[in-house]
C-alpha positions as CSV (number, residue, x, y, z in Angstrom):
1,X,-22.9,-102.2,1.6
2,X,-26.1,-100.6,2.0
3,X,-24.7,-97.3,3.4
4,X,-22.0,-97.4,0.7
5,X,-24.6,-97.6,-2.0
6,X,-26.7,-94.8,-0.4
7,X,-23.5,-92.6,-0.2
8,X,-22.7,-93.0,-3.8
9,X,-26.2,-93.4,-5.4
10,X,-28.0,-90.7,-3.2
11,X,-25.7,-88.7,-0.9
12,X,-23.1,-87.6,-3.7
13,X,-26.0,-87.5,-6.5
14,X,-28.3,-85.1,-4.6
15,X,-25.5,-82.9,-3.2
16,X,-23.7,-81.5,-6.2
17,X,-27.5,-80.5,-7.5
18,X,-28.5,-79.3,-4.2
19,X,-24.9,-77.4,-4.1
20,X,-25.0,-76.4,-7.8
21,X,-28.8,-75.0,-7.2
22,X,-27.8,-73.3,-4.1
23,X,-24.7,-71.8,-5.7
24,X,-26.4,-70.4,-8.6
25,X,-29.4,-69.0,-6.1
26,X,-26.9,-67.1,-4.0
27,X,-24.9,-65.9,-6.7
28,X,-28.0,-64.6,-8.5
29,X,-29.8,-63.4,-5.1
30,X,-26.5,-61.6,-4.3
31,X,-25.8,-60.0,-7.5
32,X,-29.4,-58.7,-7.5
33,X,-29.9,-57.9,-3.9
34,X,-31.5,-54.9,-3.3
35,X,-28.8,-52.7,-1.5
36,X,-30.0,-49.7,0.8
37,X,-27.2,-49.6,3.6
38,X,-23.4,-50.9,3.9
39,X,-24.4,-54.3,6.2
40,X,-26.5,-55.2,2.9
41,X,-23.4,-54.5,0.5
42,X,-21.6,-56.7,2.6
43,X,-24.3,-59.3,2.5
44,X,-24.3,-59.2,-1.0
45,X,-20.7,-59.8,-1.5
46,X,-20.8,-62.6,0.8
47,X,-23.5,-64.3,-1.2
48,X,-21.7,-64.0,-4.4
49,X,-18.6,-65.5,-3.0
50,X,-20.8,-68.3,-1.1
51,X,-22.5,-68.9,-4.5
52,X,-19.2,-69.4,-6.1
53,X,-18.1,-71.7,-3.3
54,X,-21.0,-74.0,-3.3
55,X,-20.4,-74.3,-7.3
56,X,-16.9,-75.6,-6.4
57,X,-18.5,-78.1,-3.5
58,X,-20.5,-79.5,-6.4
59,X,-17.6,-80.2,-8.4
60,X,-15.8,-81.8,-5.8
61,X,-18.6,-83.9,-4.6
62,X,-18.8,-85.3,-8.0
63,X,-14.9,-86.2,-7.8
64,X,-15.4,-87.7,-4.7
65,X,-18.3,-89.7,-6.1
66,X,-16.1,-91.0,-8.8
67,X,-13.5,-92.0,-6.3
68,X,-15.8,-94.1,-4.1
69,X,-17.6,-95.6,-7.0
70,X,-14.1,-97.0,-8.1
71,X,-13.0,-98.0,-4.9
72,X,-10.0,-95.6,-4.9
73,X,-7.7,-95.7,-1.8
74,X,-8.2,-92.1,-1.0
75,X,-12.2,-92.1,-1.6
76,X,-13.0,-91.9,2.1
77,X,-10.9,-89.3,2.7
78,X,-12.3,-87.2,-0.1
79,X,-15.9,-88.0,1.6
80,X,-14.4,-86.8,4.8
81,X,-12.9,-83.7,3.2
82,X,-16.3,-83.0,1.7
83,X,-18.5,-83.3,4.7
84,X,-16.0,-81.4,6.8
85,X,-15.9,-78.6,4.0
86,X,-19.9,-78.6,3.9
87,X,-19.9,-78.2,7.6
88,X,-17.2,-75.6,7.7
89,X,-19.3,-73.5,5.0
90,X,-22.6,-73.7,6.9
91,X,-20.9,-72.4,10.1
92,X,-19.1,-69.7,8.1
93,X,-22.3,-68.4,6.5
94,X,-24.2,-68.8,9.7
95,X,-21.6,-66.8,11.7
96,X,-21.3,-64.1,9.0
97,X,-24.8,-63.4,8.7
98,X,-25.1,-63.1,12.5
99,X,-22.2,-60.7,12.4
100,X,-23.5,-58.7,9.4
101,X,-27.1,-58.8,10.2
102,X,-26.6,-58.5,14.0
103,X,-29.3,-61.0,14.2
104,X,-29.2,-64.1,16.5
105,X,-29.6,-67.3,14.4
106,X,-27.7,-69.6,16.5
107,X,-30.5,-72.0,16.6
108,X,-30.9,-72.0,12.9
109,X,-27.1,-72.7,12.8
110,X,-27.1,-76.0,14.9
111,X,-30.5,-77.3,13.3
112,X,-28.2,-76.5,10.0
113,X,-25.2,-78.3,11.3
114,X,-26.8,-81.4,12.7
115,X,-27.4,-83.3,9.6
116,X,-23.7,-82.9,8.4
117,X,-22.3,-83.7,11.7
118,X,-24.2,-87.1,12.0
119,X,-23.4,-87.8,8.3
120,X,-19.7,-87.1,8.8
121,X,-19.6,-89.2,12.2
122,X,-21.5,-92.2,10.5
123,X,-19.3,-92.1,7.3
124,X,-16.2,-92.0,9.5
125,X,-17.2,-94.9,11.6
126,X,-18.6,-97.0,8.5
127,X,-15.5,-96.3,6.1
128,X,-12.9,-97.0,8.8
129,X,-14.5,-100.5,9.2
130,X,-14.2,-100.9,5.4
131,X,-11.0,-99.6,4.6
132,X,-9.7,-102.8,3.1
133,X,-12.2,-102.2,0.2
134,X,-10.5,-99.1,-1.1
135,X,-7.2,-100.2,-2.3
136,X,-7.0,-98.9,-6.1
């Protein structure tokens, strides 16, 4: 149950905070980005969209945390979806930055994807073993 408590008390409390702050930061940074060429306009628009997406992801993390805390049957599924969407969002942000800025940030993308990949794999293994706990 330690992993479960870590997930609901640390992972899914810090994640909405970080996603919310990232969303606000991206929204503000994208809105006030110094624009001097078309690539920067595209990047600015993408930052605003990504900021809104991060705020929505923060809300989804709170919903996921509540479902897990109340042992709802679909709680683990929501967690898997949350981590999968987080992985996908990092991937799309990294790829779009590589395309727009024409800079190779592949190493950075891999480093950013590793923690979420490990968390997703660890959570799948853990919650599959304890599926019987989530029956409400």
